[in-house]
Gaussian input, Z-matrix of N, CA and C with variables (Angstrom, degrees):
# hf/3-21g

backbone

0 1
 N
 C     1     B1
 C     2     B2     1     A1
 N     3     B3     2     A2     1     D1
 C     4     B4     3     A3     2     D2
 C     5     B5     4     A4     3     D3
 N     6     B6     5     A5     4     D4
 C     7     B7     6     A6     5     D5
 C     8     B8     7     A7     6     D6
 N     9     B9     8     A8     7     D7
 C    10    B10     9     A9     8     D8
 C    11    B11    10    A10     9     D9
 N    12    B12    11    A11    10    D10
 C    13    B13    12    A12    11    D11
 C    14    B14    13    A13    12    D12
 N    15    B15    14    A14    13    D13
 C    16    B16    15    A15    14    D14
 C    17    B17    16    A16    15    D15
 N    18    B18    17    A17    16    D16
 C    19    B19    18    A18    17    D17
 C    20    B20    19    A19    18    D18
 N    21    B21    20    A20    19    D19
 C    22    B22    21    A21    20    D20
 C    23    B23    22    A22    21    D21
 N    24    B24    23    A23    22    D22
 C    25    B25    24    A24    23    D23
 C    26    B26    25    A25    24    D24
 N    27    B27    26    A26    25    D25
 C    28    B28    27    A27    26    D26
 C    29    B29    28    A28    27    D27
 N    30    B30    29    A29    28    D28
 C    31    B31    30    A30    29    D29
 C    32    B32    31    A31    30    D30
 N    33    B33    32    A32    31    D31
 C    34    B34    33    A33    32    D32
 C    35    B35    34    A34    33    D33
 N    36    B36    35    A35    34    D34
 C    37    B37    36    A36    35    D35
 C    38    B38    37    A37    36    D36
 N    39    B39    38    A38    37    D37
 C    40    B40    39    A39    38    D38
 C    41    B41    40    A40    39    D39
 N    42    B42    41    A41    40    D40
 C    43    B43    42    A42    41    D41
 C    44    B44    43    A43    42    D42
 N    45    B45    44    A44    43    D43
 C    46    B46    45    A45    44    D44
 C    47    B47    46    A46    45    D45
 N    48    B48    47    A47    46    D46
 C    49    B49    48    A48    47    D47
 C    50    B50    49    A49    48    D48
 N    51    B51    50    A50    49    D49
 C    52    B52    51    A51    50    D50
 C    53    B53    52    A52    51    D51
 N    54    B54    53    A53    52    D52
 C    55    B55    54    A54    53    D53
 C    56    B56    55    A55    54    D54
 N    57    B57    56    A56    55    D55
 C    58    B58    57    A57    56    D56
 C    59    B59    58    A58    57    D57
 N    60    B60    59    A59    58    D58
 C    61    B61    60    A60    59    D59
 C    62    B62    61    A61    60    D60
 N    63    B63    62    A62    61    D61
 C    64    B64    63    A63    62    D62
 C    65    B65    64    A64    63    D63
 N    66    B66    65    A65    64    D64
 C    67    B67    66    A66    65    D65
 C    68    B68    67    A67    66    D66
 N    69    B69    68    A68    67    D67
 C    70    B70    69    A69    68    D68
 C    71    B71    70    A70    69    D69
 N    72    B72    71    A71    70    D70
 C    73    B73    72    A72    71    D71
 C    74    B74    73    A73    72    D72
 N    75    B75    74    A74    73    D73
 C    76    B76    75    A75    74    D74
 C    77    B77    76    A76    75    D75
 N    78    B78    77    A77    76    D76
 C    79    B79    78    A78    77    D77
 C    80    B80    79    A79    78    D78
 N    81    B81    80    A80    79    D79
 C    82    B82    81    A81    80    D80
 C    83    B83    82    A82    81    D81
 N    84    B84    83    A83    82    D82
 C    85    B85    84    A84    83    D83
 C    86    B86    85    A85    84    D84
 N    87    B87    86    A86    85    D85
 C    88    B88    87    A87    86    D86
 C    89    B89    88    A88    87    D87
 N    90    B90    89    A89    88    D88
 C    91    B91    90    A90    89    D89
 C    92    B92    91    A91    90    D90
 N    93    B93    92    A92    91    D91
 C    94    B94    93    A93    92    D92
 C    95    B95    94    A94    93    D93
 N    96    B96    95    A95    94    D94
 C    97    B97    96    A96    95    D95
 C    98    B98    97    A97    96    D96
 N    99    B99    98    A98    97    D97
 C   100   B100    99    A99    98    D98
 C   101   B101   100   A100    99    D99
 N   102   B102   101   A101   100   D100
 C   103   B103   102   A102   101   D101
 C   104   B104   103   A103   102   D102
 N   105   B105   104   A104   103   D103
 C   106   B106   105   A105   104   D104
 C   107   B107   106   A106   105   D105
 N   108   B108   107   A107   106   D106
 C   109   B109   108   A108   107   D107
 C   110   B110   109   A109   108   D108
 N   111   B111   110   A110   109   D109
 C   112   B112   111   A111   110   D110
 C   113   B113   112   A112   111   D111
 N   114   B114   113   A113   112   D112
 C   115   B115   114   A114   113   D113
 C   116   B116   115   A115   114   D114
 N   117   B117   116   A116   115   D115
 C   118   B118   117   A117   116   D116
 C   119   B119   118   A118   117   D117
 N   120   B120   119   A119   118   D118
 C   121   B121   120   A120   119   D119
 C   122   B122   121   A121   120   D120
 N   123   B123   122   A122   121   D121
 C   124   B124   123   A123   122   D122
 C   125   B125   124   A124   123   D123
 N   126   B126   125   A125   124   D124
 C   127   B127   126   A126   125   D125
 C   128   B128   127   A127   126   D126
 N   129   B129   128   A128   127   D127
 C   130   B130   129   A129   128   D128
 C   131   B131   130   A130   129   D129
 N   132   B132   131   A131   130   D130
 C   133   B133   132   A132   131   D131
 C   134   B134   133   A133   132   D132
 N   135   B135   134   A134   133   D133
 C   136   B136   135   A135   134   D134
 C   137   B137   136   A136   135   D135
 N   138   B138   137   A137   136   D136
 C   139   B139   138   A138   137   D137
 C   140   B140   139   A139   138   D138
 N   141   B141   140   A140   139   D139
 C   142   B142   141   A141   140   D140
 C   143   B143   142   A142   141   D141
 N   144   B144   143   A143   142   D142
 C   145   B145   144   A144   143   D143
 C   146   B146   145   A145   144   D144
 N   147   B147   146   A146   145   D145
 C   148   B148   147   A147   146   D146
 C   149   B149   148   A148   147   D147
 N   150   B150   149   A149   148   D148
 C   151   B151   150   A150   149   D149
 C   152   B152   151   A151   150   D150
 N   153   B153   152   A152   151   D151
 C   154   B154   153   A153   152   D152
 C   155   B155   154   A154   153   D153
 N   156   B156   155   A155   154   D154
 C   157   B157   156   A156   155   D155
 C   158   B158   157   A157   156   D156
 N   159   B159   158   A158   157   D157
 C   160   B160   159   A159   158   D158
 C   161   B161   160   A160   159   D159
 N   162   B162   161   A161   160   D160
 C   163   B163   162   A162   161   D161
 C   164   B164   163   A163   162   D162
 N   165   B165   164   A164   163   D163
 C   166   B166   165   A165   164   D164
 C   167   B167   166   A166   165   D165
 N   168   B168   167   A167   166   D166
 C   169   B169   168   A168   167   D167
 C   170   B170   169   A169   168   D168
 N   171   B171   170   A170   169   D169
 C   172   B172   171   A171   170   D170
 C   173   B173   172   A172   171   D171
 N   174   B174   173   A173   172   D172
 C   175   B175   174   A174   173   D173
 C   176   B176   175   A175   174   D174
 N   177   B177   176   A176   175   D175
 C   178   B178   177   A177   176   D176
 C   179   B179   178   A178   177   D177
 N   180   B180   179   A179   178   D178
 C   181   B181   180   A180   179   D179
 C   182   B182   181   A181   180   D180
 N   183   B183   182   A182   181   D181
 C   184   B184   183   A183   182   D182
 C   185   B185   184   A184   183   D183
 N   186   B186   185   A185   184   D184
 C   187   B187   186   A186   185   D185
 C   188   B188   187   A187   186   D186
 N   189   B189   188   A188   187   D187
 C   190   B190   189   A189   188   D188
 C   191   B191   190   A190   189   D189
 N   192   B192   191   A191   190   D190
 C   193   B193   192   A192   191   D191
 C   194   B194   193   A193   192   D192
 N   195   B195   194   A194   193   D193
 C   196   B196   195   A195   194   D194
 C   197   B197   196   A196   195   D195
 N   198   B198   197   A197   196   D196
 C   199   B199   198   A198   197   D197
 C   200   B200   199   A199   198   D198
 N   201   B201   200   A200   199   D199
 C   202   B202   201   A201   200   D200
 C   203   B203   202   A202   201   D201
 N   204   B204   203   A203   202   D202
 C   205   B205   204   A204   203   D203
 C   206   B206   205   A205   204   D204
 N   207   B207   206   A206   205   D205
 C   208   B208   207   A207   206   D206
 C   209   B209   208   A208   207   D207
 N   210   B210   209   A209   208   D208
 C   211   B211   210   A210   209   D209
 C   212   B212   211   A211   210   D210
 N   213   B213   212   A212   211   D211
 C   214   B214   213   A213   212   D212
 C   215   B215   214   A214   213   D213
 N   216   B216   215   A215   214   D214
 C   217   B217   216   A216   215   D215
 C   218   B218   217   A217   216   D216
 N   219   B219   218   A218   217   D217
 C   220   B220   219   A219   218   D218
 C   221   B221   220   A220   219   D219
 N   222   B222   221   A221   220   D220
 C   223   B223   222   A222   221   D221
 C   224   B224   223   A223   222   D222
 N   225   B225   224   A224   223   D223
 C   226   B226   225   A225   224   D224
 C   227   B227   226   A226   225   D225
 N   228   B228   227   A227   226   D226
 C   229   B229   228   A228   227   D227
 C   230   B230   229   A229   228   D228
 N   231   B231   230   A230   229   D229
 C   232   B232   231   A231   230   D230
 C   233   B233   232   A232   231   D231
 N   234   B234   233   A233   232   D232
 C   235   B235   234   A234   233   D233
 C   236   B236   235   A235   234   D234
 N   237   B237   236   A236   235   D235
 C   238   B238   237   A237   236   D236
 C   239   B239   238   A238   237   D237
 N   240   B240   239   A239   238   D238
 C   241   B241   240   A240   239   D239
 C   242   B242   241   A241   240   D240
 N   243   B243   242   A242   241   D241
 C   244   B244   243   A243   242   D242
 C   245   B245   244   A244   243   D243
 N   246   B246   245   A245   244   D244
 C   247   B247   246   A246   245   D245
 C   248   B248   247   A247   246   D246
 N   249   B249   248   A248   247   D247
 C   250   B250   249   A249   248   D248
 C   251   B251   250   A250   249   D249
 N   252   B252   251   A251   250   D250
 C   253   B253   252   A252   251   D251
 C   254   B254   253   A253   252   D252

   B1=1.4601
   B2=1.5341
   B3=1.3039
   B4=1.4685
   B5=1.5304
   B6=1.3337
   B7=1.4679
   B8=1.5212
   B9=1.3283
   B10=1.4683
   B11=1.5269
   B12=1.3242
   B13=1.4731
   B14=1.5254
   B15=1.3280
   B16=1.4652
   B17=1.5274
   B18=1.3351
   B19=1.4656
   B20=1.5260
   B21=1.3207
   B22=1.4684
   B23=1.5250
   B24=1.3290
   B25=1.4676
   B26=1.5290
   B27=1.3346
   B28=1.4672
   B29=1.5258
   B30=1.3224
   B31=1.4659
   B32=1.5230
   B33=1.3342
   B34=1.4661
   B35=1.5190
   B36=1.3333
   B37=1.4636
   B38=1.5206
   B39=1.3231
   B40=1.4696
   B41=1.5372
   B42=1.3138
   B43=1.4687
   B44=1.5281
   B45=1.3383
   B46=1.4605
   B47=1.5279
   B48=1.3238
   B49=1.4622
   B50=1.5320
   B51=1.3235
   B52=1.4610
   B53=1.5288
   B54=1.3316
   B55=1.4635
   B56=1.5246
   B57=1.3342
   B58=1.4584
   B59=1.5261
   B60=1.3101
   B61=1.4521
   B62=1.5271
   B63=1.3210
   B64=1.4650
   B65=1.5338
   B66=1.3202
   B67=1.4664
   B68=1.5279
   B69=1.3297
   B70=1.4625
   B71=1.5366
   B72=1.3270
   B73=1.4587
   B74=1.5283
   B75=1.3306
   B76=1.4557
   B77=1.5244
   B78=1.3219
   B79=1.4727
   B80=1.5237
   B81=1.3330
   B82=1.4637
   B83=1.5226
   B84=1.3120
   B85=1.4617
   B86=1.5301
   B87=1.3318
   B88=1.4527
   B89=1.5332
   B90=1.3290
   B91=1.4664
   B92=1.5231
   B93=1.3283
   B94=1.4622
   B95=1.5267
   B96=1.3201
   B97=1.4632
   B98=1.5260
   B99=1.3235
   B100=1.4603
   B101=1.5274
   B102=1.3281
   B103=1.4712
   B104=1.5216
   B105=1.3170
   B106=1.4586
   B107=1.5133
   B108=1.3322
   B109=1.4578
   B110=1.5257
   B111=1.3383
   B112=1.4555
   B113=1.5253
   B114=1.3219
   B115=1.4696
   B116=1.5284
   B117=1.3203
   B118=1.4673
   B119=1.5266
   B120=1.3394
   B121=1.4613
   B122=1.5279
   B123=1.3318
   B124=1.4619
   B125=1.5247
   B126=1.3204
   B127=1.4720
   B128=1.5279
   B129=1.3237
   B130=1.4634
   B131=1.5245
   B132=1.3290
   B133=1.4551
   B134=1.5287
   B135=1.3201
   B136=1.4661
   B137=1.5219
   B138=1.3148
   B139=1.4661
   B140=1.5262
   B141=1.3364
   B142=1.4680
   B143=1.5270
   B144=1.3306
   B145=1.4658
   B146=1.5185
   B147=1.3217
   B148=1.4612
   B149=1.5268
   B150=1.3201
   B151=1.4672
   B152=1.5207
   B153=1.3272
   B154=1.4598
   B155=1.5249
   B156=1.3323
   B157=1.4583
   B158=1.5279
   B159=1.3267
   B160=1.4709
   B161=1.5205
   B162=1.3301
   B163=1.4547
   B164=1.5173
   B165=1.3291
   B166=1.4595
   B167=1.5205
   B168=1.3152
   B169=1.4585
   B170=1.5223
   B171=1.3358
   B172=1.4654
   B173=1.5262
   B174=1.3205
   B175=1.4724
   B176=1.5316
   B177=1.3293
   B178=1.4667
   B179=1.5284
   B180=1.3327
   B181=1.4696
   B182=1.5286
   B183=1.3187
   B184=1.4622
   B185=1.5317
   B186=1.3125
   B187=1.4672
   B188=1.5266
   B189=1.3204
   B190=1.4657
   B191=1.5201
   B192=1.3241
   B193=1.4675
   B194=1.5183
   B195=1.3339
   B196=1.4643
   B197=1.5242
   B198=1.3230
   B199=1.4694
   B200=1.5251
   B201=1.2944
   B202=1.4617
   B203=1.5295
   B204=1.3441
   B205=1.4674
   B206=1.5254
   B207=1.3377
   B208=1.4689
   B209=1.5253
   B210=1.3197
   B211=1.4553
   B212=1.5258
   B213=1.3506
   B214=1.4732
   B215=1.5272
   B216=1.3336
   B217=1.4671
   B218=1.5211
   B219=1.3272
   B220=1.4631
   B221=1.5295
   B222=1.3276
   B223=1.4636
   B224=1.5332
   B225=1.3267
   B226=1.4728
   B227=1.5258
   B228=1.3290
   B229=1.4705
   B230=1.5245
   B231=1.3286
   B232=1.4795
   B233=1.5238
   B234=1.3266
   B235=1.4657
   B236=1.5301
   B237=1.3126
   B238=1.4615
   B239=1.5191
   B240=1.3322
   B241=1.4622
   B242=1.5225
   B243=1.3369
   B244=1.4701
   B245=1.5262
   B246=1.3464
   B247=1.4618
   B248=1.5280
   B249=1.3326
   B250=1.4564
   B251=1.5247
   B252=1.3271
   B253=1.4686
   B254=1.5111
   A1=108.07
   A2=116.81
   A3=120.71
   A4=110.26
   A5=114.82
   A6=119.64
   A7=110.84
   A8=116.94
   A9=121.25
   A10=111.07
   A11=116.65
   A12=120.82
   A13=110.91
   A14=116.23
   A15=120.55
   A16=109.92
   A17=116.45
   A18=120.83
   A19=110.62
   A20=117.30
   A21=120.47
   A22=111.11
   A23=116.62
   A24=120.70
   A25=110.52
   A26=116.36
   A27=120.71
   A28=109.65
   A29=117.07
   A30=120.69
   A31=110.39
   A32=117.01
   A33=120.52
   A34=111.40
   A35=117.71
   A36=116.90
   A37=112.94
   A38=118.32
   A39=119.05
   A40=110.27
   A41=116.57
   A42=121.22
   A43=110.37
   A44=117.37
   A45=121.55
   A46=113.74
   A47=116.88
   A48=120.93
   A49=113.35
   A50=116.65
   A51=120.35
   A52=113.00
   A53=116.27
   A54=123.12
   A55=112.60
   A56=116.00
   A57=121.97
   A58=107.67
   A59=116.78
   A60=122.30
   A61=108.21
   A62=117.61
   A63=121.56
   A64=112.41
   A65=117.27
   A66=120.14
   A67=112.45
   A68=117.09
   A69=120.79
   A70=111.92
   A71=116.98
   A72=120.64
   A73=111.35
   A74=113.90
   A75=121.67
   A76=107.48
   A77=118.28
   A78=119.99
   A79=114.58
   A80=118.05
   A81=121.12
   A82=113.38
   A83=118.42
   A84=121.96
   A85=111.09
   A86=115.78
   A87=121.70
   A88=108.19
   A89=116.55
   A90=119.94
   A91=112.52
   A92=116.94
   A93=119.94
   A94=111.60
   A95=116.17
   A96=119.77
   A97=113.05
   A98=117.80
   A99=120.36
   A100=111.99
   A101=115.94
   A102=119.62
   A103=112.90
   A104=117.31
   A105=120.92
   A106=116.08
   A107=117.59
   A108=119.52
   A109=109.44
   A110=115.71
   A111=119.95
   A112=109.68
   A113=117.13
   A114=120.23
   A115=112.58
   A116=117.93
   A117=119.80
   A118=111.15
   A119=116.41
   A120=119.90
   A121=111.15
   A122=116.71
   A123=119.91
   A124=110.76
   A125=116.88
   A126=120.74
   A127=109.40
   A128=116.45
   A129=120.45
   A130=110.79
   A131=116.46
   A132=121.33
   A133=110.81
   A134=117.09
   A135=121.09
   A136=109.92
   A137=117.25
   A138=121.58
   A139=110.54
   A140=116.73
   A141=120.99
   A142=110.25
   A143=117.36
   A144=120.84
   A145=109.90
   A146=116.14
   A147=120.11
   A148=111.24
   A149=117.67
   A150=121.16
   A151=112.50
   A152=117.52
   A153=121.32
   A154=113.85
   A155=116.48
   A156=119.24
   A157=113.56
   A158=116.87
   A159=122.45
   A160=114.42
   A161=116.91
   A162=120.25
   A163=108.30
   A164=115.68
   A165=122.05
   A166=110.11
   A167=115.66
   A168=122.31
   A169=108.34
   A170=115.66
   A171=120.38
   A172=107.65
   A173=118.16
   A174=120.23
   A175=112.93
   A176=117.05
   A177=119.42
   A178=112.45
   A179=117.56
   A180=120.90
   A181=111.39
   A182=116.63
   A183=120.90
   A184=113.65
   A185=117.98
   A186=119.45
   A187=113.03
   A188=117.80
   A189=120.76
   A190=112.89
   A191=117.69
   A192=121.12
   A193=108.85
   A194=115.54
   A195=120.03
   A196=110.54
   A197=116.41
   A198=120.19
   A199=110.81
   A200=114.91
   A201=119.94
   A202=109.60
   A203=118.07
   A204=120.83
   A205=110.82
   A206=117.61
   A207=121.16
   A208=109.75
   A209=115.60
   A210=121.34
   A211=110.88
   A212=116.84
   A213=120.33
   A214=110.06
   A215=115.54
   A216=120.89
   A217=110.88
   A218=116.74
   A219=121.27
   A220=110.66
   A221=117.18
   A222=120.73
   A223=110.15
   A224=117.14
   A225=120.71
   A226=110.45
   A227=117.15
   A228=118.91
   A229=111.33
   A230=117.56
   A231=120.38
   A232=111.17
   A233=118.00
   A234=120.60
   A235=109.61
   A236=117.40
   A237=120.67
   A238=112.25
   A239=118.01
   A240=119.64
   A241=110.85
   A242=116.34
   A243=120.19
   A244=110.11
   A245=116.49
   A246=120.16
   A247=111.41
   A248=117.46
   A249=121.18
   A250=112.05
   A251=116.58
   A252=120.83
   A253=112.46
   D1=132.04
   D2=-178.69
   D3=-76.92
   D4=159.39
   D5=177.12
   D6=-58.82
   D7=-40.01
   D8=179.67
   D9=-62.85
   D10=-39.84
   D11=179.12
   D12=-66.76
   D13=-38.11
   D14=178.13
   D15=-64.47
   D16=-47.31
   D17=-179.82
   D18=-62.66
   D19=-40.45
   D20=178.26
   D21=-62.76
   D22=-41.41
   D23=178.77
   D24=-64.92
   D25=-40.08
   D26=177.21
   D27=-61.40
   D28=-46.40
   D29=179.06
   D30=-59.83
   D31=-43.14
   D32=-179.61
   D33=-58.29
   D34=-48.27
   D35=-177.30
   D36=-77.55
   D37=-24.24
   D38=174.63
   D39=-65.59
   D40=-39.00
   D41=178.83
   D42=-74.69
   D43=-48.33
   D44=-174.65
   D45=-73.48
   D46=-46.35
   D47=-173.87
   D48=-87.55
   D49=-34.03
   D50=-172.64
   D51=-113.55
   D52=2.85
   D53=176.17
   D54=53.36
   D55=39.70
   D56=176.35
   D57=-82.98
   D58=135.75
   D59=176.51
   D60=-64.06
   D61=124.96
   D62=-175.56
   D63=-59.02
   D64=-26.72
   D65=179.12
   D66=-70.38
   D67=-18.26
   D68=178.52
   D69=-85.44
   D70=-8.63
   D71=-175.85
   D72=-82.37
   D73=76.58
   D74=176.16
   D75=-119.38
   D76=152.05
   D77=-175.04
   D78=-53.95
   D79=-33.67
   D80=-177.26
   D81=-78.60
   D82=-9.80
   D83=-175.92
   D84=-61.32
   D85=131.77
   D86=175.90
   D87=-81.12
   D88=132.08
   D89=-175.78
   D90=-61.19
   D91=-39.68
   D92=-177.86
   D93=-83.24
   D94=-54.35
   D95=-171.98
   D96=-76.14
   D97=-47.11
   D98=-176.04
   D99=-82.09
   D100=-44.02
   D101=-175.78
   D102=-91.76
   D103=-11.43
   D104=174.66
   D105=75.21
   D106=23.04
   D107=178.80
   D108=-78.55
   D109=137.24
   D110=176.99
   D111=-113.03
   D112=-175.61
   D113=-175.05
   D114=-61.63
   D115=-35.19
   D116=176.60
   D117=-68.08
   D118=-36.80
   D119=176.39
   D120=-62.40
   D121=-35.80
   D122=179.15
   D123=-63.45
   D124=-38.18
   D125=177.01
   D126=-63.40
   D127=-46.36
   D128=177.82
   D129=-63.37
   D130=-36.87
   D131=-179.68
   D132=-62.20
   D133=-39.12
   D134=177.10
   D135=-59.91
   D136=-46.01
   D137=-179.79
   D138=-63.00
   D139=-43.65
   D140=-179.45
   D141=-64.12
   D142=-41.85
   D143=178.40
   D144=-61.72
   D145=-48.48
   D146=-177.79
   D147=-61.87
   D148=-38.93
   D149=179.38
   D150=-71.46
   D151=-38.94
   D152=-176.06
   D153=-82.23
   D154=-35.05
   D155=-172.51
   D156=-114.31
   D157=-3.93
   D158=172.85
   D159=59.47
   D160=43.80
   D161=168.90
   D162=-139.85
   D163=155.43
   D164=-178.84
   D165=-82.99
   D166=139.26
   D167=178.88
   D168=-109.09
   D169=131.75
   D170=174.93
   D171=-97.08
   D172=140.70
   D173=-178.92
   D174=-53.57
   D175=-36.61
   D176=-178.84
   D177=-67.39
   D178=-17.41
   D179=177.00
   D180=-61.99
   D181=-26.24
   D182=-176.11
   D183=-86.50
   D184=-4.64
   D185=-176.12
   D186=-63.77
   D187=-29.98
   D188=-178.43
   D189=-103.69
   D190=12.32
   D191=-178.65
   D192=-103.59
   D193=110.98
   D194=178.54
   D195=-117.80
   D196=-41.40
   D197=-176.35
   D198=-102.63
   D199=166.45
   D200=176.68
   D201=-63.33
   D202=-35.64
   D203=177.19
   D204=-62.12
   D205=-41.08
   D206=176.08
   D207=-58.85
   D208=-41.98
   D209=-179.73
   D210=-65.29
   D211=-45.99
   D212=175.71
   D213=-54.94
   D214=-50.77
   D215=-176.16
   D216=-59.34
   D217=-42.14
   D218=179.61
   D219=-61.50
   D220=-52.51
   D221=-177.13
   D222=-63.90
   D223=-44.26
   D224=-179.64
   D225=-60.26
   D226=-45.10
   D227=-179.01
   D228=-65.58
   D229=-39.21
   D230=178.82
   D231=-68.14
   D232=-41.89
   D233=178.81
   D234=-64.75
   D235=-44.89
   D236=179.98
   D237=-64.00
   D238=-40.19
   D239=179.15
   D240=-68.49
   D241=-33.41
   D242=177.81
   D243=-67.76
   D244=-40.00
   D245=-178.57
   D246=-69.42
   D247=-27.59
   D248=179.36
   D249=-79.73
   D250=-21.64
   D251=-177.17
   D252=-72.37

């Protein structure tokens, strides 16, 4: 899966599942402050990631994710490492 395809899939579920305005989906956007995700959304986000990208997410993985770019980088690195395995 290409990085562009991963980012597009992330945008799709952010709009569909979390009702985020697509215009706010820029790499610098803060997940909590700009996109309005709360702690319950993070739980749902883990489930959506696991269903869409087929890898397990550990809660501690989210400690360094603040921006949408951090989130892209995390998912891309996990998908790429899974594909190499």
